C-alpha positions as CSV (number, residue, x, y, z in Angstrom):
1,M,-124.8,-34.8,169.5
2,R,-121.3,-34.9,168.1
3,Y,-119.9,-33.3,165.0
4,I,-120.0,-35.4,161.8
5,D,-117.5,-34.4,159.1
6,L,-119.1,-35.5,155.8
7,D,-116.0,-34.6,153.9
8,L,-114.5,-37.8,155.3
9,L,-116.7,-39.7,152.8
10,V,-115.3,-38.0,149.7
11,G,-113.0,-40.3,147.7
12,R,-113.6,-43.5,149.8
13,T,-114.1,-46.5,147.7
14,D,-117.3,-47.5,149.5
15,A,-118.8,-44.0,149.5
16,Q,-117.7,-42.2,146.3
17,P,-119.8,-44.4,143.9
18,L,-122.9,-43.7,146.2
19,I,-122.1,-40.0,146.1
20,E,-121.9,-40.0,142.3
21,A,-125.1,-42.0,141.9
22,A,-127.0,-39.7,144.3
23,E,-125.7,-36.6,142.4
24,A,-126.8,-38.0,139.1
25,A,-130.2,-38.7,140.5
26,R,-130.3,-35.2,142.0
27,H,-129.6,-33.6,138.6
28,A,-132.3,-35.7,137.0
29,I,-134.8,-34.6,139.6
30,C,-133.9,-30.9,139.1
31,A,-134.3,-31.3,135.4
32,A,-137.7,-33.0,135.7
33,S,-140.6,-31.2,133.9
34,D,-143.1,-31.0,136.7
35,A,-143.8,-31.8,140.4
36,S,-145.3,-35.3,139.6
37,A,-142.3,-36.3,137.6
38,R,-140.0,-35.1,140.4
39,K,-141.9,-37.0,143.0
40,A,-141.8,-40.2,140.9
41,L,-138.0,-39.8,140.5
42,I,-137.5,-39.2,144.2
43,N,-139.6,-42.3,145.1
44,A,-137.7,-44.4,142.5
45,N,-134.4,-43.4,143.9
46,R,-135.1,-44.2,147.6
47,E,-132.5,-46.9,147.6
48,R,-129.9,-44.3,146.7
49,W,-130.1,-42.7,150.2
50,V,-130.7,-45.9,152.0
51,A,-127.5,-47.2,150.6
52,F,-125.5,-44.6,152.6
53,R,-126.5,-46.3,155.9
54,P,-123.8,-49.0,156.1
55,V,-121.2,-46.4,154.9
56,F,-122.3,-43.9,157.6
57,Q,-122.1,-46.7,160.2
58,A,-118.6,-47.8,159.0
59,V,-117.2,-44.3,159.0
60,F,-118.9,-42.7,162.0
61,G,-120.1,-45.6,164.1
62,E,-123.5,-47.3,164.7
63,K,-125.3,-44.6,166.6
64,C,-127.7,-41.8,165.9
65,W,-126.1,-38.5,164.9
66,Y,-128.7,-36.5,166.8
67,T,-129.1,-38.4,170.1
68,E,-125.9,-40.5,170.1
69,S,-128.0,-43.5,171.1
70,R,-127.3,-47.0,169.8
71,N,-130.4,-48.9,168.8
72,P,-129.7,-52.7,168.4
73,G,-132.5,-54.6,166.7
74,T,-133.6,-51.7,164.4
75,D,-132.1,-50.1,161.4
76,D,-131.4,-46.5,161.8
77,D,-133.1,-44.2,159.3
78,V,-131.2,-42.1,156.7
79,D,-133.0,-38.8,157.5
80,H,-133.2,-35.8,155.2
81,Y,-132.2,-32.9,157.3
82,R,-134.2,-30.6,155.1
83,P,-137.4,-32.6,154.5
84,K,-137.8,-33.7,150.9
85,G,-141.6,-33.8,150.5
86,R,-143.4,-31.2,152.7
87,I,-142.7,-28.8,155.6
88,A,-144.9,-28.9,158.7
89,E,-144.3,-25.3,159.5
90,R,-145.0,-24.1,155.9
91,P,-148.0,-25.9,154.3
92,G,-147.9,-25.6,150.5
93,H,-144.1,-25.3,150.4
94,G,-143.7,-28.7,148.8
95,G,-140.5,-29.6,150.7
96,Y,-136.9,-29.3,149.6
97,W,-137.3,-31.7,146.7
98,W,-134.0,-30.4,145.1
99,E,-132.2,-31.7,148.3
100,A,-133.9,-35.1,148.2
101,L,-130.8,-36.8,146.6
102,H,-128.2,-34.3,147.9
103,W,-126.0,-36.6,149.9
104,R,-124.9,-33.8,152.2
105,N,-128.6,-33.5,153.3
106,F,-128.5,-37.1,154.7
107,R,-128.2,-37.8,158.4
108,L,-128.1,-41.1,160.2
109,S,-131.0,-41.0,162.7
110,C,-132.6,-43.3,165.2
111,H,-136.4,-43.8,165.0
112,R,-137.0,-41.7,168.1
113,A,-135.4,-38.6,166.6
114,N,-136.7,-39.0,163.1
115,R,-140.2,-40.4,163.4
116,L,-143.3,-39.0,165.1
117,R,-143.7,-40.7,168.5
118,E,-145.7,-39.9,171.7
119,N,-143.5,-39.1,174.6
120,P,-144.6,-41.4,177.4
121,E,-143.8,-38.8,180.0
122,T,-145.4,-35.7,178.4
123,G,-148.1,-37.4,176.3
124,E,-147.1,-35.1,173.4
125,T,-146.2,-36.3,170.0
126,H,-142.9,-35.1,168.5
127,G,-140.1,-36.3,166.5
128,K,-138.5,-34.6,163.4
129,G,-140.9,-36.0,160.8
130,D,-141.5,-33.1,158.3
131,R,-140.5,-30.4,160.7
132,F,-137.9,-27.9,159.8
133,P,-138.4,-24.7,161.8
134,L,-136.3,-21.7,161.1
135,I,-135.1,-18.8,163.2
136,E,-136.8,-16.5,160.7
137,E,-139.6,-18.0,158.6
138,Q,-139.3,-15.3,156.0
139,D,-135.8,-16.7,155.1
140,R,-137.4,-20.0,154.0
141,W,-135.6,-21.5,150.9
142,R,-138.3,-21.8,148.3
143,R,-136.6,-22.9,145.0
144,P,-133.3,-24.3,144.0
145,S,-132.3,-21.3,141.9
146,D,-132.4,-19.1,145.0
147,A,-129.5,-18.6,147.4
148,C,-130.1,-20.3,150.7
149,Q,-130.3,-17.8,153.5
150,E,-131.9,-20.0,156.1
151,R,-130.9,-20.2,159.7
152,P,-132.3,-23.6,160.8
153,A,-133.6,-23.9,164.3
154,L,-132.9,-27.6,164.5
155,L,-129.3,-28.3,165.5
156,D,-127.3,-30.0,162.7
157,P,-124.6,-32.6,163.6
158,T,-122.8,-31.8,160.4
159,D,-122.4,-28.1,161.3
160,P,-119.2,-27.8,163.5
161,S,-120.8,-24.8,165.3
162,D,-123.9,-26.7,166.4
163,P,-123.0,-29.6,168.7
164,P,-121.0,-27.3,171.1
165,L,-124.2,-25.5,171.9
166,L,-125.3,-28.5,173.9
167,T,-124.3,-29.8,177.3
168,F,-125.8,-32.4,179.6
169,E,-127.0,-32.1,183.2
170,I,-126.2,-34.8,185.7
171,D,-129.8,-35.8,185.7
172,G,-129.4,-36.9,182.1
173,R,-131.2,-33.9,180.4
174,V,-129.8,-31.7,177.7
175,A,-129.0,-28.0,178.4
176,V,-127.4,-25.0,176.8
177,A,-123.7,-25.1,177.1
178,P,-122.5,-22.5,179.7
179,A,-120.4,-20.6,177.1
180,H,-123.7,-19.9,175.2
181,A,-126.0,-19.3,178.2
182,S,-126.5,-15.6,177.4
183,D,-127.3,-16.3,173.7
184,A,-131.1,-16.3,173.3
185,T,-130.9,-17.8,169.8
186,A,-128.7,-20.7,171.0
187,A,-131.2,-21.3,173.9
188,K,-134.1,-21.4,171.4
189,R,-132.3,-23.8,169.1
190,V,-131.4,-26.2,171.9
191,E,-135.0,-26.1,173.2
192,I,-136.5,-26.7,169.8
193,S,-134.1,-29.5,169.1
194,R,-134.8,-31.0,172.5
195,I,-138.4,-31.2,171.6
196,Y,-138.5,-32.2,167.9
197,L,-135.4,-34.5,168.0
198,H,-136.6,-36.1,171.2
199,L,-133.2,-35.4,172.8
200,D,-134.8,-35.9,176.2
201,W,-136.7,-39.1,175.4
202,P,-137.1,-40.9,178.7
203,A,-134.8,-43.8,177.8
204,F,-132.1,-41.5,176.6
205,V,-132.3,-39.5,179.9
206,T,-132.1,-42.6,181.9
207,D,-129.1,-43.9,180.0
208,R,-127.2,-40.6,180.4
209,R,-128.1,-40.4,184.1
210,D,-126.6,-44.0,184.4
211,L,-123.6,-42.8,182.5
212,Y,-123.0,-40.0,185.0
213,A,-123.3,-42.5,187.8
214,T,-120.7,-44.7,186.1
215,V,-118.4,-41.7,185.7
216,L,-118.9,-40.8,189.3
217,L,-117.9,-44.3,190.4
218,K,-114.9,-44.3,188.2
219,V,-113.7,-40.9,189.5
220,G,-114.2,-42.2,193.0
221,D,-112.0,-45.2,192.2
222,G,-109.4,-42.9,190.6
223,D,-109.4,-40.7,193.7
224,K,-108.7,-43.7,195.9
225,A,-105.9,-44.9,193.5
226,D,-104.4,-41.5,193.4
227,A,-104.3,-41.2,197.2
228,A,-102.7,-44.7,197.4
229,F,-100.2,-43.7,194.7
230,R,-99.2,-40.6,196.7
231,R,-98.7,-42.9,199.7
232,G,-96.3,-45.0,197.7
233,E,-98.5,-48.1,197.6
234,A,-97.4,-50.7,195.0
235,G,-99.7,-51.1,192.0
236,A,-101.6,-47.9,192.7
237,R,-100.3,-46.1,189.7
238,D,-101.4,-49.0,187.4
239,T,-104.8,-48.9,188.9
240,L,-105.0,-45.1,188.3
241,K,-104.1,-45.5,184.7
242,A,-106.7,-48.3,184.3
243,V,-109.4,-45.9,185.6
244,A,-108.1,-43.2,183.2
245,R,-108.4,-45.6,180.3
246,D,-111.9,-46.5,181.2
247,L,-112.9,-42.8,181.2
248,I,-111.1,-42.1,178.0
249,R,-113.0,-44.9,176.3
250,M,-116.3,-43.3,177.3
251,V,-115.6,-40.2,175.2
252,H,-114.5,-42.1,172.0
253,D,-116.5,-40.8,169.1
254,R,-118.1,-44.2,168.6
255,A,-119.1,-44.6,172.2
256,T,-122.8,-44.2,173.1
257,Y,-123.5,-40.7,174.5
258,S,-119.8,-39.7,174.1
259,R,-120.5,-36.0,174.4
260,A,-122.5,-36.5,177.6
261,A,-119.4,-38.3,178.9
262,V,-117.2,-35.3,177.9
263,A,-119.5,-33.0,179.9
264,Y,-119.6,-35.3,182.9
265,I,-115.8,-35.9,183.0
266,H,-115.1,-32.2,182.7
267,R,-117.0,-31.7,185.9
268,F,-114.1,-33.4,187.7
269,G,-111.3,-31.4,186.1
270,D,-110.3,-30.1,189.6
271,R,-108.6,-33.5,190.2
272,D,-104.9,-33.4,189.3
273,W,-105.0,-37.0,188.0
274,V,-107.9,-36.2,185.8
275,R,-106.1,-33.2,184.3
276,R,-102.9,-35.2,183.8
277,Y,-104.2,-38.6,182.6
278,V,-107.7,-38.0,181.1
279,L,-108.4,-34.4,179.9
280,P,-105.5,-34.3,177.4
281,H,-107.3,-37.1,175.5
282,I,-110.7,-35.4,175.5
283,P,-111.8,-32.9,172.9
284,A,-112.4,-30.0,175.3
285,A,-113.6,-27.8,172.4
286,A,-116.6,-30.1,172.0
287,L,-118.3,-28.5,175.0
288,P,-116.6,-25.2,175.7
289,G,-117.2,-23.5,179.1
290,V,-118.3,-26.6,181.0
291,P,-118.0,-25.6,184.7
292,V,-115.6,-27.5,186.9
293,A,-117.4,-28.6,190.1
294,A,-116.1,-31.2,192.4
295,Q,-118.6,-33.8,193.6
């Protein structure tokens, strides 16, 4: 999960008309006379939120905001972070209908994170669906006229304080970032997100484990090139820079599992060449407190 700055959409020629249309629909929904009229308006305006998908992909890349997976062959969903129709944890709530066309409630999501699916490893069915657990259920936002006091349990990629709570183990699984290891609430939120956003879906874990293996091979190549450079061998410095470029590409915001790559590369920060050529180009603040541990 990486941070998504929704403010980057404001004023763009491809996004601003969509924002304005969604806002107009939102005001109409809030002004509707009853629940059935609101539901009809929400259903009639489905294309308003679907229309954000190509803009999200153009601005932030073609990968899920929750899992950072890329899913060729399927269209990612435009998920409502706060569910629009009903809340699994609160039957009778009716959902956050007033947020159904609020464009800041939209998230680009793969099917595994957004839809209910049975995990082939655990046999349990999870996925976001209509789930929106809170740290304190009594803080549930019940009507648009109330002030929102909620503390969501699901991590939100558009909240700059949330993605840094996560790090990634070398076996490909998510974990609480070391800087937040003593924070029980952070641990709870990471665990709930791991389950309900399918962050540890088997294919994602395998992909991240393979990514770590690639980082490990690249670091090994860099170590050899660095040693050759220190011996004065011709071409060694160019080889070392080529390795550094490969590692830097892995942490580009549009790269698949870029924040896992950040965590993995930080593990090799004891290398002088990694500190000089690679780390200055990596957003260290994305995963604070990642331990440095040589292979």
